[in-house]
C-alpha positions as CSV (number, residue, x, y, z in Angstrom):
1,X,145.2,92.2,124.2
2,X,148.8,93.2,123.5
3,X,147.7,95.0,120.3
4,X,145.0,96.9,122.3
5,X,147.7,98.0,124.8
6,X,149.9,99.3,122.0
7,X,146.9,101.3,120.6
8,X,146.3,102.8,124.0
9,X,149.9,103.8,124.3
10,X,149.6,105.5,120.9
11,X,146.6,107.4,122.0
12,X,148.4,108.5,125.2
13,X,151.3,109.8,123.2
14,X,148.8,111.6,121.0
15,X,147.2,113.2,124.1
16,X,150.7,114.3,125.2
17,X,151.4,116.0,121.9
18,X,148.0,117.6,121.9
19,X,148.7,119.0,125.4
20,X,151.8,120.7,124.2
21,X,150.1,122.1,121.2
22,X,146.8,123.2,122.9
23,X,148.0,123.6,126.4
24,X,145.0,121.7,127.7
25,X,145.6,121.0,131.4
26,X,143.6,117.8,131.4
27,X,146.0,116.1,129.0
28,X,148.9,116.1,131.4
29,X,149.5,115.9,135.2
30,X,148.2,118.8,137.1
31,X,151.5,119.0,139.0
32,X,149.8,120.3,142.2
33,X,149.8,118.9,145.7
34,X,148.0,115.6,145.6
35,X,147.1,116.3,141.9
36,X,144.3,118.7,142.8
37,X,142.8,120.5,139.8
38,X,144.6,123.5,138.4
39,X,141.5,125.7,138.3
40,X,143.4,128.8,137.4
41,X,144.6,127.1,134.2
42,X,141.4,125.4,133.1
43,X,139.4,127.4,130.6
44,X,135.9,126.6,129.2
45,X,137.3,125.7,125.8
46,X,139.4,122.9,127.5
47,X,136.4,120.8,128.6
48,X,134.8,119.6,125.4
49,X,138.1,118.4,123.8
50,X,139.0,116.7,127.1
51,X,135.6,115.0,127.3
52,X,135.9,113.8,123.7
53,X,139.4,112.5,124.2
54,X,138.4,110.8,127.5
55,X,135.4,109.1,125.8
56,X,137.7,107.9,123.0
57,X,140.3,106.6,125.4
58,X,137.6,104.9,127.5
59,X,136.1,103.3,124.4
60,X,139.4,101.8,123.5
61,X,139.8,100.4,127.0
62,X,136.3,98.9,126.8
63,X,137.1,97.4,123.4
64,X,140.2,95.8,124.8
65,X,138.4,94.3,127.8
66,X,135.5,93.0,125.6
67,X,137.9,91.6,123.0
68,X,140.3,90.0,125.4
69,X,141.0,86.5,123.9
70,X,141.7,85.1,127.4
71,X,138.8,83.5,129.4
72,X,136.9,86.1,131.5
73,X,138.0,86.4,135.1
74,X,137.2,88.8,137.9
75,X,140.6,90.5,137.3
76,X,140.6,90.9,133.5
77,X,136.9,91.9,133.3
78,X,135.5,93.3,136.5
79,X,138.6,95.0,137.9
80,X,139.5,96.2,134.4
81,X,136.0,97.7,134.1
82,X,136.3,99.4,137.4
83,X,139.7,101.0,136.8
84,X,139.3,102.2,133.3
85,X,138.5,105.8,132.1
86,X,141.1,107.8,134.0
87,X,141.0,110.8,131.7
88,X,137.2,110.8,131.5
89,X,136.8,110.7,135.3
90,X,139.4,113.5,135.6
91,X,137.6,116.0,133.4
92,X,134.1,115.0,134.5
93,X,135.1,115.4,138.2
94,X,136.1,119.0,137.6
95,X,133.4,120.0,135.0
96,X,130.3,118.8,136.8
97,X,131.4,120.4,140.1
98,X,132.0,123.7,138.3
99,X,128.6,123.4,136.6
100,X,127.0,123.4,140.0
101,X,129.3,125.7,142.0
102,X,130.7,128.2,139.5
103,X,128.8,128.0,136.3
104,X,128.3,130.4,133.4
105,X,126.4,130.5,130.1
106,X,129.4,129.2,128.3
107,X,129.8,126.3,130.7
108,X,126.1,125.4,130.4
109,X,126.4,125.4,126.6
110,X,129.2,122.8,127.0
111,X,126.8,120.7,129.1
112,X,124.2,120.6,126.3
113,X,126.9,119.1,124.0
114,X,128.5,116.8,126.6
115,X,125.3,115.3,128.1
116,X,124.3,113.4,124.9
117,X,127.9,112.2,124.3
118,X,128.1,110.8,127.8
119,X,124.7,109.2,127.6
120,X,125.7,107.5,124.3
121,X,129.0,106.4,125.8
122,X,127.3,104.9,128.9
123,X,124.9,103.0,126.7
124,X,127.8,101.9,124.5
125,X,129.3,100.3,127.6
126,X,126.1,98.7,129.1
127,X,124.8,97.6,125.7
128,X,128.1,96.0,124.5
129,X,127.0,92.4,124.0
130,X,130.6,91.0,123.9
131,X,131.4,92.8,127.2
132,X,128.2,91.6,128.9
133,X,128.9,88.0,127.9
134,X,132.2,88.3,129.8
135,X,130.6,89.8,132.9
136,X,127.8,87.3,132.8
137,X,130.2,84.4,132.5
138,X,132.1,85.5,135.7
139,X,128.8,86.2,137.4
140,X,127.5,82.7,136.6
141,X,130.7,81.2,138.0
142,X,130.7,83.3,141.2
143,X,130.1,80.5,143.6
144,X,133.4,78.8,142.5
145,X,135.5,81.9,142.8
146,X,137.5,83.0,145.8
147,X,136.4,86.6,146.2
148,X,136.4,89.1,149.1
149,X,133.0,90.4,150.1
150,X,133.7,93.7,148.4
151,X,134.6,91.9,145.2
152,X,131.4,89.8,145.4
153,X,129.4,93.0,145.7
154,X,131.2,94.6,142.8
155,X,130.5,91.6,140.6
156,X,126.8,91.6,141.5
157,X,126.5,95.4,141.1
158,X,128.1,95.3,137.6
159,X,126.0,92.5,136.5
160,X,122.8,94.2,137.7
161,X,123.8,97.4,136.1
162,X,124.2,95.7,132.7
163,X,120.8,94.1,133.1
164,X,119.2,97.3,134.3
165,X,121.0,99.2,131.5
166,X,119.3,97.1,128.8
167,X,121.8,94.3,128.1
168,X,119.0,91.7,127.7
169,X,116.9,93.8,125.3
170,X,116.5,93.2,121.6
171,X,118.1,95.5,119.0
172,X,115.1,97.7,118.5
173,X,114.5,98.1,122.2
174,X,118.2,99.0,122.7
175,X,117.9,101.8,120.2
176,X,114.7,103.0,121.9
177,X,116.5,103.0,125.3
178,X,119.4,104.9,123.8
179,X,117.1,107.7,122.6
180,X,115.3,107.9,126.0
181,X,118.6,108.1,127.9
182,X,120.0,110.8,125.6
183,X,116.9,112.9,125.8
184,X,116.7,112.6,129.6
185,X,120.4,113.6,129.9
186,X,119.6,117.0,128.2
187,X,116.2,117.6,129.9
188,X,117.5,117.2,133.4
189,X,120.3,119.7,132.7
190,X,117.8,122.2,131.2
191,X,115.5,121.8,134.3
192,X,118.4,122.8,136.7
193,X,119.5,125.7,134.4
194,X,116.0,127.1,134.4
195,X,115.7,127.0,138.2
196,X,119.0,128.8,138.6
197,X,117.9,131.5,136.1
198,X,114.5,131.9,137.8
199,X,116.2,132.2,141.2
200,X,118.7,134.8,140.0
201,X,116.3,137.0,138.0
202,X,114.0,138.0,141.0
203,X,114.8,141.0,143.1
204,X,112.7,142.5,145.8
205,X,114.0,146.1,145.8
206,X,113.1,148.3,148.8
207,X,113.5,152.0,148.5
208,X,111.6,153.2,151.5
209,X,113.3,152.5,154.8
210,X,109.9,152.0,156.5
211,X,109.5,148.8,154.5
212,X,112.4,147.3,156.4
213,X,110.3,147.2,159.6
214,X,111.0,144.2,161.7
215,X,114.2,143.1,159.9
216,X,117.3,142.7,162.0
217,X,120.2,145.0,161.4
218,X,122.5,142.3,160.0
219,X,119.8,141.3,157.4
220,X,119.3,145.0,156.4
221,X,123.1,145.5,156.0
222,X,123.3,142.4,153.8
223,X,120.5,143.7,151.7
224,X,122.2,147.0,151.3
225,X,125.4,145.3,150.3
226,X,123.5,143.2,147.7
227,X,122.0,146.4,146.3
228,X,125.4,148.1,146.0
229,X,126.8,145.0,144.2
230,X,123.8,145.2,141.8
231,X,124.2,148.9,141.0
232,X,121.4,150.0,143.3
233,X,123.3,151.8,146.0
234,X,121.1,153.5,148.6
235,X,118.4,150.8,148.3
236,X,118.0,147.3,149.7
237,X,117.7,144.2,147.6
238,X,116.3,140.8,148.7
239,X,116.7,137.7,146.6
240,X,115.4,134.2,146.5
241,X,118.7,132.8,147.8
242,X,118.0,131.3,151.2
243,X,120.2,133.6,153.3
244,X,118.1,136.5,152.0
245,X,114.7,134.9,151.6
246,X,114.5,133.1,155.0
247,X,115.1,136.0,157.4
248,X,112.8,138.2,155.3
249,X,110.0,135.7,155.8
250,X,110.8,135.3,159.4
251,X,111.1,139.0,160.5
252,X,109.5,141.4,157.9
253,X,106.5,143.2,159.4
254,X,105.4,144.0,155.8
255,X,102.9,141.3,155.0
256,X,102.4,142.3,151.4
257,X,106.1,142.1,150.8
258,X,106.3,138.7,152.5
259,X,103.6,137.5,150.2
260,X,105.4,138.9,147.1
261,X,108.8,137.3,147.8
262,X,107.1,134.0,149.0
263,X,105.1,133.7,145.8
264,X,108.1,134.5,143.7
265,X,109.9,131.6,145.4
266,X,107.2,129.0,145.0
267,X,106.4,130.0,141.4
268,X,109.9,129.5,140.0
269,X,109.8,127.5,136.8
270,X,106.0,128.1,136.5
271,X,105.7,131.3,134.5
272,X,105.0,130.0,131.0
273,X,108.2,131.7,129.8
274,X,111.4,130.4,128.3
275,X,112.4,129.1,131.8
276,X,109.2,127.3,132.5
277,X,109.8,123.7,133.6
278,X,106.3,122.2,133.2
279,X,106.8,120.8,129.7
280,X,110.2,119.5,130.8
281,X,108.5,117.7,133.7
282,X,106.0,116.1,131.4
283,X,108.7,114.8,129.2
284,X,111.0,113.6,132.0
285,X,108.3,111.7,133.8
286,X,106.9,110.2,130.5
287,X,110.4,109.1,129.4
288,X,111.2,107.6,132.8
289,X,108.0,105.6,132.7
290,X,108.7,104.5,129.1
291,X,112.2,103.3,130.1
292,X,110.9,101.5,133.2
293,X,108.3,99.6,131.1
294,X,110.9,98.8,128.5
295,X,113.1,97.2,131.2
296,X,110.2,95.2,132.6
297,X,109.1,97.4,135.6
298,X,105.6,98.8,136.3
299,X,106.8,102.3,137.1
300,X,110.0,104.3,137.4
301,X,109.8,104.0,141.2
302,X,109.8,100.3,141.0
303,X,112.9,100.5,138.8
304,X,114.7,102.8,141.2
305,X,113.7,101.4,144.5
306,X,114.8,97.8,143.6
307,X,118.4,99.0,144.4
308,X,117.5,100.9,147.5
309,X,116.9,99.6,151.1
310,X,113.1,100.2,150.6
311,X,113.0,97.8,147.6
312,X,109.5,98.9,146.4
313,X,107.0,101.8,146.4
314,X,104.8,100.1,149.0
315,X,107.5,100.2,151.6
316,X,108.0,103.9,151.0
317,X,104.3,104.8,151.2
318,X,104.0,102.7,154.3
319,X,106.7,104.7,156.1
320,X,105.2,108.0,154.9
321,X,101.7,107.0,155.9
322,X,103.0,106.0,159.4
323,X,104.2,109.5,159.9
324,X,101.7,111.6,158.1
325,X,98.7,111.7,160.4
326,X,100.7,112.4,163.6
327,X,102.6,115.1,161.7
328,X,99.4,116.7,160.4
329,X,97.8,116.7,163.9
330,X,100.9,118.4,165.4
331,X,100.9,121.0,162.5
332,X,97.2,121.7,163.1
333,X,97.9,122.4,166.8
334,X,100.7,124.7,165.7
335,X,98.3,126.4,163.2
336,X,95.8,127.1,166.0
337,X,98.5,128.7,168.1
338,X,99.7,130.9,165.3
339,X,96.1,132.0,164.4
340,X,95.5,132.8,168.1
341,X,98.5,135.1,168.0
342,X,97.2,136.8,164.9
343,X,93.8,137.2,166.6
344,X,95.4,138.5,169.8
345,X,97.1,141.2,167.7
346,X,93.7,142.2,166.3
347,X,94.6,140.8,162.9
348,X,91.6,140.4,160.7
349,X,93.0,137.8,158.4
350,X,93.4,134.0,158.3
351,X,97.0,132.7,158.4
352,X,98.5,132.2,154.9
353,X,101.7,130.3,153.9
354,X,103.7,133.5,153.7
355,X,102.7,134.2,157.3
356,X,103.8,130.9,158.9
357,X,107.5,131.6,159.3
358,X,106.8,135.1,160.6
359,X,104.4,134.1,163.3
360,X,106.3,131.0,164.1
361,X,109.3,133.1,164.9
362,X,107.3,135.4,167.0
363,X,105.7,132.5,168.9
364,X,109.1,130.9,169.5
365,X,110.3,134.2,170.9
366,X,107.3,134.4,173.1
367,X,107.4,130.8,174.3
368,X,111.2,130.3,174.7
369,X,112.7,133.8,174.5
370,X,114.6,132.5,171.6
371,X,115.0,133.3,167.9
372,X,117.6,133.1,165.2
373,X,118.9,136.6,165.8
374,X,119.6,135.9,169.4
375,X,121.6,132.8,168.4
376,X,123.4,134.2,165.3
377,X,126.2,136.0,167.2
378,X,127.3,132.7,168.7
379,X,127.5,131.0,165.4
380,X,130.4,132.7,163.5
381,X,131.2,130.5,160.5
382,X,134.8,130.1,161.4
383,X,134.0,128.9,164.9
384,X,131.3,126.5,163.5
385,X,133.9,125.0,161.1
386,X,136.3,124.7,164.0
387,X,133.6,122.9,165.9
388,X,132.9,120.5,163.0
389,X,136.6,119.7,162.7
390,X,137.0,119.1,166.5
391,X,134.1,116.7,166.5
392,X,135.7,114.6,163.7
393,X,139.0,114.8,165.6
394,X,137.5,113.5,168.8
395,X,135.6,110.8,167.1
396,X,138.1,109.5,164.5
397,X,141.4,111.1,165.4
398,X,141.7,112.9,162.1
399,X,143.0,116.5,161.5
400,X,142.3,119.3,159.1
401,X,145.0,121.7,157.9
402,X,144.3,124.6,155.6
403,X,146.5,124.4,152.5
404,X,146.9,127.7,150.8
405,X,149.2,126.2,148.2
406,X,146.3,124.2,146.7
407,X,144.5,126.0,143.9
408,X,140.8,126.9,144.4
409,X,138.1,127.8,141.9
410,X,136.8,130.9,143.7
411,X,138.3,133.3,146.3
412,X,135.6,132.2,148.8
413,X,136.8,128.6,148.7
414,X,139.2,127.1,151.2
415,X,141.2,123.8,150.8
416,X,142.1,121.6,153.8
417,X,144.3,118.5,153.9
418,X,142.8,115.7,156.0
419,X,145.2,113.4,157.8
420,X,145.0,110.5,160.1
421,X,146.2,110.8,163.7
422,X,149.6,109.4,162.7
423,X,150.0,112.2,160.1
424,X,149.3,110.0,157.0
425,X,147.4,111.7,154.2
426,X,143.6,110.9,153.8
427,X,142.4,113.4,151.2
428,X,141.6,117.0,150.4
429,X,138.4,118.8,151.5
430,X,137.3,122.0,149.8
431,X,134.8,124.3,151.7
432,X,132.7,126.7,149.5
433,X,130.4,128.7,151.8
434,X,128.7,131.7,150.2
435,X,125.9,132.3,147.5
436,X,126.6,133.8,144.1
437,X,124.8,134.0,140.8
438,X,127.0,131.3,139.4
439,X,126.1,128.8,142.1
440,X,123.0,126.7,142.5
441,X,121.0,127.1,145.7
442,X,121.1,124.7,148.6
443,X,123.9,122.7,150.1
444,X,125.7,119.6,148.8
445,X,128.7,117.3,149.0
446,X,130.5,116.0,145.9
447,X,133.8,114.5,144.8
448,X,136.4,115.7,142.3
449,X,138.1,112.3,142.8
450,X,137.0,109.2,144.6
451,X,139.1,106.9,146.7
452,X,140.0,103.6,145.1
453,X,142.9,101.2,144.3
454,X,144.1,101.6,140.7
455,X,146.2,98.5,140.6
456,X,149.4,100.2,141.7
457,X,148.5,102.5,144.5
458,X,145.6,104.0,146.5
459,X,144.2,107.1,144.8
460,X,143.1,109.5,147.6
461,X,139.8,111.4,147.5
462,X,139.3,115.1,146.7
463,X,135.9,116.2,148.2
464,X,133.9,119.4,148.3
465,X,131.2,120.8,150.6
466,X,129.1,123.6,149.1
467,X,126.8,125.9,151.0
468,X,124.8,129.1,150.6
469,X,125.5,130.8,154.0
470,X,125.3,134.5,154.7
471,X,128.1,136.5,153.1
472,X,130.3,138.6,155.5
473,X,129.5,142.3,155.3
474,X,131.7,145.2,156.4
475,X,133.0,144.3,159.9
476,X,130.4,141.6,160.4
477,X,131.5,138.1,159.7
478,X,129.3,135.3,158.4
479,X,126.9,134.5,161.2
480,X,124.7,131.4,160.9
481,X,121.3,130.4,162.0
482,X,121.0,127.2,164.1
483,X,119.6,125.4,161.0
484,X,122.6,126.5,159.0
485,X,124.9,125.1,161.7
486,X,123.1,121.8,161.4
487,X,123.5,122.0,157.6
488,X,127.3,122.5,158.0
489,X,127.5,119.4,160.1
490,X,125.2,117.5,157.7
491,X,127.3,118.1,154.6
492,X,130.4,117.4,156.5
493,X,129.0,114.0,157.4
494,X,128.7,113.3,153.7
495,X,132.3,114.5,153.3
496,X,133.5,112.1,156.0
497,X,131.8,109.3,154.1
498,X,133.8,110.1,151.0
499,X,137.0,110.7,152.8
500,X,137.1,107.8,155.2
501,X,136.1,105.0,152.8
502,X,138.5,102.1,152.6
503,X,136.9,100.5,149.5
504,X,139.2,99.5,146.7
505,X,136.7,99.8,143.8
506,X,135.1,102.9,142.4
507,X,131.6,101.4,141.9
508,X,131.2,100.8,145.7
509,X,133.4,103.4,147.3
510,X,132.4,106.3,149.5
511,X,128.9,107.7,149.0
512,X,128.1,105.3,146.1
513,X,125.5,103.6,148.2
514,X,121.7,103.4,148.0
515,X,119.9,106.8,148.3
516,X,118.1,105.8,151.5
517,X,121.4,104.8,153.2
518,X,123.6,107.7,152.0
519,X,122.0,110.2,154.4
520,X,122.9,108.2,157.5
521,X,126.5,109.5,157.8
522,X,125.3,113.1,157.2
523,X,122.2,113.2,159.4
524,X,123.9,111.5,162.3
525,X,126.4,114.4,162.4
526,X,123.5,116.8,163.0
527,X,123.1,115.3,166.5
528,X,126.5,116.6,167.5
529,X,125.7,120.1,166.2
530,X,123.2,120.8,169.0
531,X,124.5,118.6,171.8
532,X,125.3,120.8,174.8
533,X,128.8,119.5,175.2
534,X,129.6,120.3,171.5
535,X,127.8,123.7,171.6
536,X,129.9,124.8,174.5
537,X,133.1,124.0,172.6
538,X,132.5,126.2,169.5
539,X,129.5,128.5,170.1
540,X,131.2,131.8,171.2
541,X,129.9,135.3,170.7
542,X,131.8,136.8,167.8
543,X,132.3,140.2,169.5
544,X,133.0,139.2,173.1
545,X,134.3,135.6,172.8
546,X,132.0,134.6,175.5
547,X,130.7,131.0,175.3
548,X,127.0,130.4,174.7
549,X,125.2,130.6,178.1
550,X,123.8,127.4,179.6
551,X,120.4,129.0,179.8
552,X,120.5,129.6,176.0
553,X,121.5,126.0,175.4
554,X,118.6,124.9,177.6
555,X,116.3,127.1,175.5
556,X,117.6,125.4,172.3
557,X,116.9,122.0,173.9
558,X,113.5,123.1,175.2
559,X,112.4,124.4,171.8
560,X,113.7,121.4,169.8
561,X,110.2,120.1,169.1
562,X,108.9,123.6,168.2
563,X,107.3,123.8,164.7
564,X,108.1,120.1,164.1
565,X,104.6,119.6,162.8
566,X,105.2,122.2,160.0
567,X,108.7,120.9,159.2
568,X,107.6,117.3,159.0
569,X,104.4,118.0,157.0
570,X,106.3,120.2,154.6
571,X,108.9,117.5,154.0
572,X,106.6,114.5,153.8
573,X,104.4,116.4,151.3
574,X,107.5,116.6,149.0
575,X,108.3,113.0,149.5
576,X,104.7,112.0,148.5
577,X,104.8,114.3,145.5
578,X,108.1,112.7,144.3
579,X,106.6,109.2,144.7
580,X,103.3,110.2,143.0
581,X,105.2,111.5,140.0
582,X,107.2,108.3,139.7
583,X,104.4,105.8,140.3
584,X,102.4,107.0,137.3
585,X,101.4,104.4,134.8
586,X,100.4,106.9,132.1
587,X,101.9,110.2,131.0
588,X,100.6,113.3,132.7
589,X,99.2,116.3,130.7
590,X,98.8,119.0,133.3
591,X,101.6,119.4,135.8
592,X,99.9,121.8,138.2
593,X,96.7,119.8,138.2
594,X,98.7,116.7,139.0
595,X,100.5,118.3,141.8
596,X,97.3,119.8,143.3
597,X,95.6,116.4,143.1
598,X,98.7,114.8,144.9
599,X,98.5,117.3,147.7
600,X,94.7,116.9,148.0
601,X,95.0,113.2,148.3
602,X,97.1,113.5,151.4
603,X,95.1,116.4,152.8
604,X,97.9,119.0,152.9
605,X,96.9,121.9,155.0
606,X,96.3,125.0,152.8
607,X,98.5,127.1,155.1
608,X,101.5,124.9,154.3
609,X,103.1,124.7,150.8
610,X,104.9,121.5,149.8
611,X,108.7,122.1,150.5
612,X,109.5,121.8,146.8
613,X,106.8,122.4,144.2
614,X,107.3,120.4,141.0
615,X,108.7,123.1,138.7
616,X,111.7,123.7,141.0
617,X,112.0,120.2,142.6
618,X,115.6,119.8,141.6
619,X,116.3,116.8,143.8
620,X,114.0,114.6,141.6
621,X,114.1,116.3,138.2
622,X,117.8,117.2,138.0
623,X,119.6,116.0,141.1
624,X,119.5,112.2,141.1
625,X,116.8,111.7,143.8
626,X,113.9,110.6,141.7
627,X,111.8,108.2,143.8
628,X,114.3,108.9,146.5
629,X,113.4,112.1,148.3
630,X,111.8,110.0,151.0
631,X,115.4,108.8,151.8
632,X,116.0,111.7,154.2
633,X,113.2,110.4,156.5
634,X,114.1,106.8,156.0
635,X,117.7,107.6,156.9
636,X,116.4,109.5,159.9
637,X,115.1,106.3,161.3
638,X,118.7,105.0,161.0
639,X,120.5,108.1,162.3
640,X,118.3,108.6,165.4
641,X,118.6,104.9,166.3
642,X,122.4,105.0,165.6
643,X,123.0,108.1,167.7
644,X,121.4,106.4,170.7
645,X,124.3,104.0,170.6
646,X,126.6,107.0,171.2
647,X,124.4,108.4,173.9
648,X,124.4,105.1,175.7
649,X,128.2,105.1,176.1
650,X,129.1,108.8,175.6
651,X,128.9,110.8,172.5
652,X,132.7,110.6,172.0
653,X,133.1,107.0,173.1
654,X,136.1,105.6,171.2
655,X,134.8,102.1,170.8
656,X,131.4,103.3,169.4
657,X,133.1,105.8,167.1
658,X,135.5,103.1,165.8
659,X,132.6,100.7,165.2
660,X,130.7,103.4,163.2
661,X,133.8,104.3,161.2
662,X,134.7,100.7,160.4
663,X,131.2,99.4,159.7
664,X,129.6,102.4,158.1
665,X,132.0,105.1,156.9
666,X,134.7,102.8,155.7
667,X,132.5,100.3,153.9
668,X,130.8,102.3,151.2
669,X,128.6,99.8,149.3
670,X,130.9,96.9,149.8
671,X,128.1,95.0,151.6
672,X,124.3,95.2,152.0
673,X,123.5,98.4,154.0
674,X,121.3,96.6,156.5
675,X,124.0,94.0,157.2
676,X,126.4,96.9,157.8
677,X,124.0,98.7,160.1
678,X,123.2,95.6,162.1
679,X,126.9,94.9,162.5
680,X,127.3,98.4,164.0
681,X,124.1,98.5,166.1
682,X,123.5,94.8,166.8
683,X,119.9,95.0,165.5
684,X,117.7,96.5,162.9
685,X,116.7,100.2,163.6
686,X,113.5,101.0,165.4
687,X,111.3,104.0,164.5
688,X,110.8,105.0,168.2
689,X,113.8,107.4,168.3
690,X,112.6,109.2,165.2
691,X,109.1,109.7,166.6
692,X,110.5,111.0,169.9
693,X,112.9,113.4,168.1
694,X,110.0,114.9,166.0
695,X,107.5,114.8,168.8
696,X,105.2,112.5,166.9
697,X,104.9,109.8,169.6
């Protein structure tokens, strides 16, 4: 052990000398407040050497743990495993966030080199026989050990990860598993790269002002600004990024143009060109199935779900089936209303998927005198952010202070220091709001650094929330839709989960929880977004400063069930598609035929397209949600039930907030999720609140 320590020291000195020679920021302290990344100093050429050095350093630490002559203990084996790899975590935390939020062709090339290296290194750890023997020895003696609940969970998680990572396989099977993992690591990256390229390449260029009919002024101004940025001044450009796509489908009177942009959106990755994802899907699903069978599972879904709250595919399908028919019935009623509106306008056509958003918006306006453009002026981004922070302050006593002395990776990004009520430091939260060509679509939360105890001190978290909200134009600030307001609260909920964890071990800290539990902290925050008391606190007209009128809040509440059939069907169809792809027992030849059969099996209405078609379903083919897209609706059972606890005693009741923080947000994966939930709520969740919220009861 002592010899290994001296070797590590030598490597560290080597890193230090390299840092002076190559000026690689990863090889020394960042020297910033709270050791936040020095984005302005990090160059593309720094990543690969830092990854290689990090892997080498981690390999030496693994060798030292595995070769320790002392008898295996929790401290010298499990704690050592959890705390190792400081340099590798440091570079990976920065790199993979940049790959999603501020990528480039050069950065993506690095990914193709790094992915197989990381896959091999992960296999080197989990397939290390000497190391597994030590972990297994401690696991077998667990009943005689004095461990905290978190330590018991850590031990069990590590042991299972070794087994699920192939530790019990024979030599030939281990080699086969390595090849599968390496190939998957590259394919999933390629899938995401192709979707980004397909999203960025499309432009709907409008030259005739008449073709802007129906579009709100703000949407038109944004399209003009996009055109100027792309060298098409005097025209209007609409893209497949959501802030551009969604309002065009909602408001454009030009049915042919709605059809054009809608079809461009749903055909991404399906053009039989260099960015086509169908062959990649065939390979990914076949390899996942092969790996599952190699490890003793019938399907990839069986392999994945074993570690989730659902436990098996049957439980997932049972939940989806319970919701599907009520959702379809509601969507059919909505369809009849929309078709009636078309007929009333003397339209001589049958409603098509590219018509749904347009006529739904018109129907909402007619029924409730409400649409997104009426609400937008009250949802200035800065005010929404203030509202988000105020909710967290009222619930948990925490504060958010912008820190302009902390480096950011793009001028649009803002950094905030998060503190407890007593002023003690919790962590750093970056907010990245606007779309750009270098940023993937959607919204997400991630960590640059996770909270844990390194044996000497608590390492505090560095977290990021990323969005694709409307970019400010001219004198008009970023104005959000109600859905985007909810998205802000949602991702912030994930951020709180990362920031407020009190776990001491990386493997179980923060959002490192089962997929069908991770959405509870995010989705419960959405309830505060539209609560009248909260809306009155932050929703103010960006020009007059007037608070949102009570009658408008009443309209929001009154329309809360509007279009829920469509929204639920669209989502559930994607959840079924994910499960169908990952319960196959034989490889699939024709991707589109498989998807069509999947949708036919559930009876998807032809007027509704599955929320994510297979060739751009990033959640499951490049985002870590394979066999897990259902988790949003599973967690909705939890979040609707949990929010009732707040409503029973007041949405800012201190005791309820404290219980949620201590039993959910602080605990990570330190205990079984259902145990944690029952400790907070006093019982297992019931589906009743979800059915009521979606109008399916």
